[in-house]
N, CA, C and O atoms as a Maestro MAE file, in Angstrom:
{
 s_m_m2io_version
 :::
 2.0.0
}

f_m_ct {
 s_m_title
 :::
 protein
 m_atom[244] {
  # First column is atom index #
  i_m_mmod_type
  r_m_x_coord
  r_m_y_coord
  r_m_z_coord
  i_m_residue_number
  s_m_chain_name
  s_m_pdb_residue_name
  s_m_pdb_atom_name
  i_m_atomic_number
  :::
  1 25 15.278 31.394 -98.411 1 A "MET " " N  " 7
  2 3 15.001 32.521 -99.275 1 A "MET " " CA " 6
  3 2 13.662 33.117 -98.824 1 A "MET " " C  " 6
  4 15 12.607 32.612 -99.208 1 A "MET " " O  " 8
  5 25 13.691 34.152 -98.039 2 A "PRO " " N  " 7
  6 3 12.435 34.742 -97.583 2 A "PRO " " CA " 6
  7 2 11.716 35.462 -98.727 2 A "PRO " " C  " 6
  8 15 12.361 36.083 -99.571 2 A "PRO " " O  " 8
  9 25 10.390 35.381 -98.757 3 A "PRO " " N  " 7
  10 3 9.646 36.086 -99.804 3 A "PRO " " CA " 6
  11 2 9.664 37.592 -99.562 3 A "PRO " " C  " 6
  12 15 9.795 38.054 -98.428 3 A "PRO " " O  " 8
  13 25 9.531 38.340 -100.642 4 A "HIS " " N  " 7
  14 3 9.448 39.798 -100.550 4 A "HIS " " CA " 6
  15 2 8.037 40.199 -100.138 4 A "HIS " " C  " 6
  16 15 7.089 39.442 -100.342 4 A "HIS " " O  " 8
  17 25 7.899 41.373 -99.566 5 A "ASP " " N  " 7
  18 3 6.570 41.887 -99.232 5 A "ASP " " CA " 6
  19 2 5.705 41.928 -100.472 5 A "ASP " " C  " 6
  20 15 6.139 42.405 -101.521 5 A "ASP " " O  " 8
  21 25 4.498 41.438 -100.364 6 A "GLY " " N  " 7
  22 3 3.557 41.471 -101.477 6 A "GLY " " CA " 6
  23 2 3.779 40.382 -102.514 6 A "GLY " " C  " 6
  24 15 3.099 40.355 -103.540 6 A "GLY " " O  " 8
  25 25 4.723 39.483 -102.256 7 A "SER " " N  " 7
  26 3 4.948 38.409 -103.230 7 A "SER " " CA " 6
  27 2 3.868 37.343 -103.078 7 A "SER " " C  " 6
  28 15 3.104 37.345 -102.113 7 A "SER " " O  " 8
  29 25 3.820 36.456 -104.024 8 A "GLY " " N  " 7
  30 3 2.825 35.390 -104.020 8 A "GLY " " CA " 6
  31 2 1.700 35.723 -104.977 8 A "GLY " " C  " 6
  32 15 1.280 36.873 -105.099 8 A "GLY " " O  " 8
  33 25 1.227 34.699 -105.648 9 A "ASP " " N  " 7
  34 3 0.137 34.872 -106.607 9 A "ASP " " CA " 6
  35 2 -1.042 34.001 -106.206 9 A "ASP " " C  " 6
  36 15 -0.871 32.884 -105.717 9 A "ASP " " O  " 8
  37 25 -2.226 34.523 -106.418 10 A "ILE " " N  " 7
  38 3 -3.444 33.740 -106.236 10 A "ILE " " CA " 6
  39 2 -3.843 33.246 -107.613 10 A "ILE " " C  " 6
  40 15 -4.069 34.041 -108.525 10 A "ILE " " O  " 8
  41 25 -3.929 31.925 -107.764 11 A "VAL " " N  " 7
  42 3 -4.187 31.312 -109.064 11 A "VAL " " CA " 6
  43 2 -5.359 30.358 -108.943 11 A "VAL " " C  " 6
  44 15 -5.463 29.624 -107.960 11 A "VAL " " O  " 8
  45 25 -6.227 30.361 -109.915 12 A "ASP " " N  " 7
  46 3 -7.313 29.384 -110.001 12 A "ASP " " CA " 6
  47 2 -6.724 28.111 -110.620 12 A "ASP " " C  " 6
  48 15 -6.807 27.900 -111.830 12 A "ASP " " O  " 8
  49 25 -6.130 27.271 -109.770 13 A "TRP " " N  " 7
  50 3 -5.411 26.096 -110.260 13 A "TRP " " CA " 6
  51 2 -6.306 25.118 -111.002 13 A "TRP " " C  " 6
  52 15 -5.857 24.475 -111.951 13 A "TRP " " O  " 8
  53 25 -7.564 24.990 -110.592 14 A "ASP " " N  " 7
  54 3 -8.478 24.089 -111.302 14 A "ASP " " CA " 6
  55 2 -8.612 24.508 -112.766 14 A "ASP " " C  " 6
  56 15 -8.570 23.662 -113.659 14 A "ASP " " O  " 8
  57 25 -8.770 25.794 -113.010 15 A "SER " " N  " 7
  58 3 -8.903 26.289 -114.385 15 A "SER " " CA " 6
  59 2 -7.601 26.121 -115.166 15 A "SER " " C  " 6
  60 15 -7.621 25.746 -116.338 15 A "SER " " O  " 8
  61 25 -6.482 26.395 -114.523 16 A "VAL " " N  " 7
  62 3 -5.187 26.262 -115.192 16 A "VAL " " CA " 6
  63 2 -4.934 24.810 -115.563 16 A "VAL " " C  " 6
  64 15 -4.546 24.519 -116.695 16 A "VAL " " O  " 8
  65 25 -5.149 23.899 -114.628 17 A "GLU " " N  " 7
  66 3 -4.921 22.479 -114.894 17 A "GLU " " CA " 6
  67 2 -5.876 21.942 -115.950 17 A "GLU " " C  " 6
  68 15 -5.499 21.087 -116.752 17 A "GLU " " O  " 8
  69 25 -7.092 22.429 -115.955 18 A "GLU " " N  " 7
  70 3 -8.035 22.023 -116.996 18 A "GLU " " CA " 6
  71 2 -7.555 22.505 -118.366 18 A "GLU " " C  " 6
  72 15 -7.629 21.759 -119.342 18 A "GLU " " O  " 8
  73 25 -7.068 23.736 -118.446 19 A "ALA " " N  " 7
  74 3 -6.578 24.279 -119.714 19 A "ALA " " CA " 6
  75 2 -5.334 23.529 -120.188 19 A "ALA " " C  " 6
  76 15 -5.172 23.286 -121.384 19 A "ALA " " O  " 8
  77 25 -4.457 23.163 -119.254 20 A "LEU " " N  " 7
  78 3 -3.238 22.443 -119.605 20 A "LEU " " CA " 6
  79 2 -3.504 20.968 -119.896 20 A "LEU " " C  " 6
  80 15 -2.795 20.337 -120.679 20 A "LEU " " O  " 8
  81 25 -4.529 20.440 -119.258 21 A "GLY " " N  " 7
  82 3 -4.833 19.018 -119.418 21 A "GLY " " CA " 6
  83 2 -3.982 18.124 -118.545 21 A "GLY " " C  " 6
  84 15 -3.961 16.908 -118.740 21 A "GLY " " O  " 8
  85 25 -3.280 18.704 -117.585 22 A "VAL " " N  " 7
  86 3 -2.443 17.934 -116.660 22 A "VAL " " CA " 6
  87 2 -2.503 18.567 -115.279 22 A "VAL " " C  " 6
  88 15 -2.656 19.783 -115.158 22 A "VAL " " O  " 8
  89 25 -2.383 17.750 -114.234 23 A "PRO " " N  " 7
  90 3 -2.293 18.326 -112.888 23 A "PRO " " CA " 6
  91 2 -0.884 18.854 -112.649 23 A "PRO " " C  " 6
  92 15 0.084 18.314 -113.185 23 A "PRO " " O  " 8
  93 25 -0.768 19.893 -111.858 24 A "LEU " " N  " 7
  94 3 0.538 20.459 -111.510 24 A "LEU " " CA " 6
  95 2 0.913 20.020 -110.097 24 A "LEU " " C  " 6
  96 15 0.038 19.838 -109.251 24 A "LEU " " O  " 8
  97 25 2.197 19.852 -109.842 25 A "PRO " " N  " 7
  98 3 2.636 19.400 -108.512 25 A "PRO " " CA " 6
  99 2 2.245 20.386 -107.419 25 A "PRO " " C  " 6
  100 15 2.284 21.601 -107.616 25 A "PRO " " O  " 8
  101 25 1.872 19.848 -106.274 26 A "SER " " N  " 7
  102 3 1.451 20.699 -105.164 26 A "SER " " CA " 6
  103 2 2.595 21.586 -104.673 26 A "SER " " C  " 6
  104 15 2.348 22.696 -104.203 26 A "SER " " O  " 8
  105 25 3.845 21.116 -104.772 27 A "ASP " " N  " 7
  106 3 4.948 21.965 -104.323 27 A "ASP " " CA " 6
  107 2 5.136 23.175 -105.244 27 A "ASP " " C  " 6
  108 15 5.546 24.240 -104.784 27 A "ASP " " O  " 8
  109 25 4.840 23.022 -106.541 28 A "PHE " " N  " 7
  110 3 4.881 24.165 -107.459 28 A "PHE " " CA " 6
  111 2 3.788 25.163 -107.083 28 A "PHE " " C  " 6
  112 15 4.031 26.368 -107.010 28 A "PHE " " O  " 8
  113 25 2.589 24.650 -106.849 29 A "ARG " " N  " 7
  114 3 1.480 25.539 -106.470 29 A "ARG " " CA " 6
  115 2 1.790 26.257 -105.158 29 A "ARG " " C  " 6
  116 15 1.495 27.444 -105.017 29 A "ARG " " O  " 8
  117 25 2.380 25.547 -104.202 30 A "ASP " " N  " 7
  118 3 2.754 26.160 -102.922 30 A "ASP " " CA " 6
  119 2 3.817 27.250 -103.131 30 A "ASP " " C  " 6
  120 15 3.741 28.322 -102.531 30 A "ASP " " O  " 8
  121 25 4.801 26.966 -103.980 31 A "PHE " " N  " 7
  122 3 5.860 27.936 -104.270 31 A "PHE " " CA " 6
  123 2 5.270 29.217 -104.858 31 A "PHE " " C  " 6
  124 15 5.623 30.318 -104.436 31 A "PHE " " O  " 8
  125 25 4.375 29.071 -105.827 32 A "VAL " " N  " 7
  126 3 3.753 30.230 -106.467 32 A "VAL " " CA " 6
  127 2 2.919 31.016 -105.459 32 A "VAL " " C  " 6
  128 15 2.881 32.245 -105.517 32 A "VAL " " O  " 8
  129 25 2.253 30.326 -104.537 33 A "ALA " " N  " 7
  130 3 1.451 31.010 -103.522 33 A "ALA " " CA " 6
  131 2 2.327 31.870 -102.603 33 A "ALA " " C  " 6
  132 15 1.897 32.933 -102.154 33 A "ALA " " O  " 8
  133 25 3.553 31.413 -102.325 34 A "VAL " " N  " 7
  134 3 4.447 32.151 -101.433 34 A "VAL " " CA " 6
  135 2 5.267 33.198 -102.180 34 A "VAL " " C  " 6
  136 15 5.367 34.341 -101.734 34 A "VAL " " O  " 8
  137 25 5.859 32.813 -103.322 35 A "TYR " " N  " 7
  138 3 6.800 33.683 -104.018 35 A "TYR " " CA " 6
  139 2 6.244 34.354 -105.273 35 A "TYR " " C  " 6
  140 15 6.705 35.430 -105.653 35 A "TYR " " O  " 8
  141 25 5.272 33.738 -105.911 36 A "GLY " " N  " 7
  142 3 4.719 34.291 -107.144 36 A "GLY " " CA " 6
  143 2 5.604 34.013 -108.338 36 A "GLY " " C  " 6
  144 15 6.648 33.370 -108.224 36 A "GLY " " O  " 8
  145 25 5.176 34.503 -109.474 37 A "ALA " " N  " 7
  146 3 5.922 34.328 -110.719 37 A "ALA " " CA " 6
  147 2 7.119 35.274 -110.735 37 A "ALA " " C  " 6
  148 15 7.132 36.299 -110.054 37 A "ALA " " O  " 8
  149 25 8.115 34.907 -111.521 38 A "GLY " " N  " 7
  150 3 9.293 35.757 -111.661 38 A "GLY " " CA " 6
  151 2 10.531 34.921 -111.867 38 A "GLY " " C  " 6
  152 15 10.457 33.763 -112.278 38 A "GLY " " O  " 8
  153 25 11.673 35.520 -111.578 39 A "SER " " N  " 7
  154 3 12.928 34.791 -111.764 39 A "SER " " CA " 6
  155 2 13.722 34.781 -110.466 39 A "SER " " C  " 6
  156 15 13.541 35.629 -109.591 39 A "SER " " O  " 8
  157 25 14.604 33.799 -110.371 40 A "ILE " " N  " 7
  158 3 15.496 33.678 -109.222 40 A "ILE " " CA " 6
  159 2 16.904 33.905 -109.743 40 A "ILE " " C  " 6
  160 15 17.428 33.100 -110.514 40 A "ILE " " O  " 8
  161 25 17.509 34.998 -109.323 41 A "ASP " " N  " 7
  162 3 18.874 35.362 -109.738 41 A "ASP " " CA " 6
  163 2 19.058 35.326 -111.252 41 A "ASP " " C  " 6
  164 15 20.141 34.997 -111.736 41 A "ASP " " O  " 8
  165 25 18.024 35.656 -111.992 42 A "ASP " " N  " 7
  166 3 18.071 35.642 -113.457 42 A "ASP " " CA " 6
  167 2 18.519 34.291 -114.015 42 A "ASP " " C  " 6
  168 15 19.027 34.216 -115.134 42 A "ASP " " O  " 8
  169 25 18.332 33.240 -113.243 43 A "GLN " " N  " 7
  170 3 18.743 31.896 -113.655 43 A "GLN " " CA " 6
  171 2 17.543 30.984 -113.923 43 A "GLN " " C  " 6
  172 15 17.563 30.185 -114.860 43 A "GLN " " O  " 8
  173 25 16.514 31.105 -113.108 44 A "VAL " " N  " 7
  174 3 15.340 30.232 -113.193 44 A "VAL " " CA " 6
  175 2 14.108 31.116 -113.323 44 A "VAL " " C  " 6
  176 15 13.920 32.046 -112.538 44 A "VAL " " O  " 8
  177 25 13.280 30.830 -114.301 45 A "GLU " " N  " 7
  178 3 12.031 31.571 -114.498 45 A "GLU " " CA " 6
  179 2 10.873 30.725 -113.986 45 A "GLU " " C  " 6
  180 15 10.717 29.566 -114.372 45 A "GLU " " O  " 8
  181 25 10.064 31.318 -113.112 46 A "ILE " " N  " 7
  182 3 8.895 30.644 -112.562 46 A "ILE " " CA " 6
  183 2 7.660 31.265 -113.200 46 A "ILE " " C  " 6
  184 15 7.407 32.462 -113.062 46 A "ILE " " O  " 8
  185 25 6.893 30.431 -113.902 47 A "ALA " " N  " 7
  186 3 5.672 30.905 -114.555 47 A "ALA " " CA " 6
  187 2 4.486 30.642 -113.647 47 A "ALA " " C  " 6
  188 15 4.434 29.626 -112.955 47 A "ALA " " O  " 8
  189 25 3.552 31.546 -113.654 48 A "SER " " N  " 7
  190 3 2.284 31.369 -112.959 48 A "SER " " CA " 6
  191 2 1.200 31.661 -113.977 48 A "SER " " C  " 6
  192 15 0.876 32.820 -114.234 48 A "SER " " O  " 8
  193 25 0.650 30.628 -114.545 49 A "LEU " " N  " 7
  194 3 -0.290 30.783 -115.650 49 A "LEU " " CA " 6
  195 2 -1.700 31.080 -115.176 49 A "LEU " " C  " 6
  196 15 -2.136 30.626 -114.119 49 A "LEU " " O  " 8
  197 25 -2.380 31.837 -115.971 50 A "GLU " " N  " 7
  198 3 -3.810 32.030 -115.787 50 A "GLU " " CA " 6
  199 2 -4.523 31.117 -116.780 50 A "GLU " " C  " 6
  200 15 -3.944 30.734 -117.796 50 A "GLU " " O  " 8
  201 25 -5.740 30.778 -116.499 51 A "ALA " " N  " 7
  202 3 -6.502 29.936 -117.414 51 A "ALA " " CA " 6
  203 2 -6.513 30.575 -118.791 51 A "ALA " " C  " 6
  204 15 -6.673 31.788 -118.920 51 A "ALA " " O  " 8
  205 25 -6.341 29.754 -119.821 52 A "GLY " " N  " 7
  206 3 -6.329 30.256 -121.180 52 A "GLY " " CA " 6
  207 2 -4.954 30.579 -121.699 52 A "GLY " " C  " 6
  208 15 -4.807 30.912 -122.875 52 A "GLY " " O  " 8
  209 25 -3.931 30.490 -120.853 53 A "GLU " " N  " 7
  210 3 -2.568 30.770 -121.280 53 A "GLU " " CA " 6
  211 2 -1.767 29.486 -121.486 53 A "GLU " " C  " 6
  212 15 -0.537 29.513 -121.439 53 A "GLU " " O  " 8
  213 25 -2.442 28.377 -121.713 54 A "SER " " N  " 7
  214 3 -1.749 27.102 -121.838 54 A "SER " " CA " 6
  215 2 -0.812 27.051 -123.047 54 A "SER " " C  " 6
  216 15 0.054 26.179 -123.121 54 A "SER " " O  " 8
  217 25 -0.977 27.974 -123.990 55 A "ASP " " N  " 7
  218 3 -0.093 28.005 -125.152 55 A "ASP " " CA " 6
  219 2 1.322 28.441 -124.774 55 A "ASP " " C  " 6
  220 15 2.238 28.334 -125.590 55 A "ASP " " O  " 8
  221 25 1.512 28.934 -123.540 56 A "ARG " " N  " 7
  222 3 2.833 29.356 -123.087 56 A "ARG " " CA " 6
  223 2 3.657 28.194 -122.546 56 A "ARG " " C  " 6
  224 15 4.849 28.352 -122.281 56 A "ARG " " O  " 8
  225 25 3.032 27.018 -122.380 57 A "VAL " " N  " 7
  226 3 3.702 25.881 -121.765 57 A "VAL " " CA " 6
  227 2 3.609 24.678 -122.666 57 A "VAL " " C  " 6
  228 15 2.545 24.383 -123.211 57 A "VAL " " O  " 8
  229 25 4.724 23.974 -122.830 58 A "ASP " " N  " 7
  230 3 4.736 22.709 -123.549 58 A "ASP " " CA " 6
  231 2 4.490 21.617 -122.523 58 A "ASP " " C  " 6
  232 15 5.377 21.307 -121.728 58 A "ASP " " O  " 8
  233 25 3.307 21.031 -122.527 59 A "SER " " N  " 7
  234 3 2.947 20.053 -121.508 59 A "SER " " CA " 6
  235 2 3.225 18.617 -121.933 59 A "SER " " C  " 6
  236 15 2.776 17.674 -121.282 59 A "SER " " O  " 8
  237 25 3.969 18.451 -123.030 60 A "ARG " " N  " 7
  238 3 4.318 17.097 -123.464 60 A "ARG " " CA " 6
  239 2 5.320 16.486 -122.499 60 A "ARG " " C  " 6
  240 15 6.193 17.185 -121.986 60 A "ARG " " O  " 8
  241 25 5.201 15.158 -122.241 61 A "PRO " " N  " 7
  242 3 6.143 14.504 -121.320 61 A "PRO " " CA " 6
  243 2 7.546 14.469 -121.889 61 A "PRO " " C  " 6
  244 15 8.461 13.955 -121.245 61 A "PRO " " O  " 8
  :::
 }
 m_bond[243] {
  # First column is bond index #
  i_m_from
  i_m_to
  i_m_order
  :::
  1 1 2 1
  2 2 3 1
  3 3 4 2
  4 3 5 1
  5 5 6 1
  6 6 7 1
  7 7 8 2
  8 7 9 1
  9 9 10 1
  10 10 11 1
  11 11 12 2
  12 11 13 1
  13 13 14 1
  14 14 15 1
  15 15 16 2
  16 15 17 1
  17 17 18 1
  18 18 19 1
  19 19 20 2
  20 19 21 1
  21 21 22 1
  22 22 23 1
  23 23 24 2
  24 23 25 1
  25 25 26 1
  26 26 27 1
  27 27 28 2
  28 27 29 1
  29 29 30 1
  30 30 31 1
  31 31 32 2
  32 31 33 1
  33 33 34 1
  34 34 35 1
  35 35 36 2
  36 35 37 1
  37 37 38 1
  38 38 39 1
  39 39 40 2
  40 39 41 1
  41 41 42 1
  42 42 43 1
  43 43 44 2
  44 43 45 1
  45 45 46 1
  46 46 47 1
  47 47 48 2
  48 47 49 1
  49 49 50 1
  50 50 51 1
  51 51 52 2
  52 51 53 1
  53 53 54 1
  54 54 55 1
  55 55 56 2
  56 55 57 1
  57 57 58 1
  58 58 59 1
  59 59 60 2
  60 59 61 1
  61 61 62 1
  62 62 63 1
  63 63 64 2
  64 63 65 1
  65 65 66 1
  66 66 67 1
  67 67 68 2
  68 67 69 1
  69 69 70 1
  70 70 71 1
  71 71 72 2
  72 71 73 1
  73 73 74 1
  74 74 75 1
  75 75 76 2
  76 75 77 1
  77 77 78 1
  78 78 79 1
  79 79 80 2
  80 79 81 1
  81 81 82 1
  82 82 83 1
  83 83 84 2
  84 83 85 1
  85 85 86 1
  86 86 87 1
  87 87 88 2
  88 87 89 1
  89 89 90 1
  90 90 91 1
  91 91 92 2
  92 91 93 1
  93 93 94 1
  94 94 95 1
  95 95 96 2
  96 95 97 1
  97 97 98 1
  98 98 99 1
  99 99 100 2
  100 99 101 1
  101 101 102 1
  102 102 103 1
  103 103 104 2
  104 103 105 1
  105 105 106 1
  106 106 107 1
  107 107 108 2
  108 107 109 1
  109 109 110 1
  110 110 111 1
  111 111 112 2
  112 111 113 1
  113 113 114 1
  114 114 115 1
  115 115 116 2
  116 115 117 1
  117 117 118 1
  118 118 119 1
  119 119 120 2
  120 119 121 1
  121 121 122 1
  122 122 123 1
  123 123 124 2
  124 123 125 1
  125 125 126 1
  126 126 127 1
  127 127 128 2
  128 127 129 1
  129 129 130 1
  130 130 131 1
  131 131 132 2
  132 131 133 1
  133 133 134 1
  134 134 135 1
  135 135 136 2
  136 135 137 1
  137 137 138 1
  138 138 139 1
  139 139 140 2
  140 139 141 1
  141 141 142 1
  142 142 143 1
  143 143 144 2
  144 143 145 1
  145 145 146 1
  146 146 147 1
  147 147 148 2
  148 147 149 1
  149 149 150 1
  150 150 151 1
  151 151 152 2
  152 151 153 1
  153 153 154 1
  154 154 155 1
  155 155 156 2
  156 155 157 1
  157 157 158 1
  158 158 159 1
  159 159 160 2
  160 159 161 1
  161 161 162 1
  162 162 163 1
  163 163 164 2
  164 163 165 1
  165 165 166 1
  166 166 167 1
  167 167 168 2
  168 167 169 1
  169 169 170 1
  170 170 171 1
  171 171 172 2
  172 171 173 1
  173 173 174 1
  174 174 175 1
  175 175 176 2
  176 175 177 1
  177 177 178 1
  178 178 179 1
  179 179 180 2
  180 179 181 1
  181 181 182 1
  182 182 183 1
  183 183 184 2
  184 183 185 1
  185 185 186 1
  186 186 187 1
  187 187 188 2
  188 187 189 1
  189 189 190 1
  190 190 191 1
  191 191 192 2
  192 191 193 1
  193 193 194 1
  194 194 195 1
  195 195 196 2
  196 195 197 1
  197 197 198 1
  198 198 199 1
  199 199 200 2
  200 199 201 1
  201 201 202 1
  202 202 203 1
  203 203 204 2
  204 203 205 1
  205 205 206 1
  206 206 207 1
  207 207 208 2
  208 207 209 1
  209 209 210 1
  210 210 211 1
  211 211 212 2
  212 211 213 1
  213 213 214 1
  214 214 215 1
  215 215 216 2
  216 215 217 1
  217 217 218 1
  218 218 219 1
  219 219 220 2
  220 219 221 1
  221 221 222 1
  222 222 223 1
  223 223 224 2
  224 223 225 1
  225 225 226 1
  226 226 227 1
  227 227 228 2
  228 227 229 1
  229 229 230 1
  230 230 231 1
  231 231 232 2
  232 231 233 1
  233 233 234 1
  234 234 235 1
  235 235 236 2
  236 235 237 1
  237 237 238 1
  238 238 239 1
  239 239 240 2
  240 239 241 1
  241 241 242 1
  242 242 243 1
  243 243 244 2
  :::
 }
}
């Protein structure tokens, strides 16, 4: 699945992980860097959070 021109997000992962209180997998961070936030075939939603948006994610195990 090649990325579209201009895709990919730059995220301050240290701030996001601090806000969430959990580390995020490196493959997720790599995916967001290449493809960015959005959906895949309207089936899977990929979130790319900014620091302070931890209320959008349920980080419970």
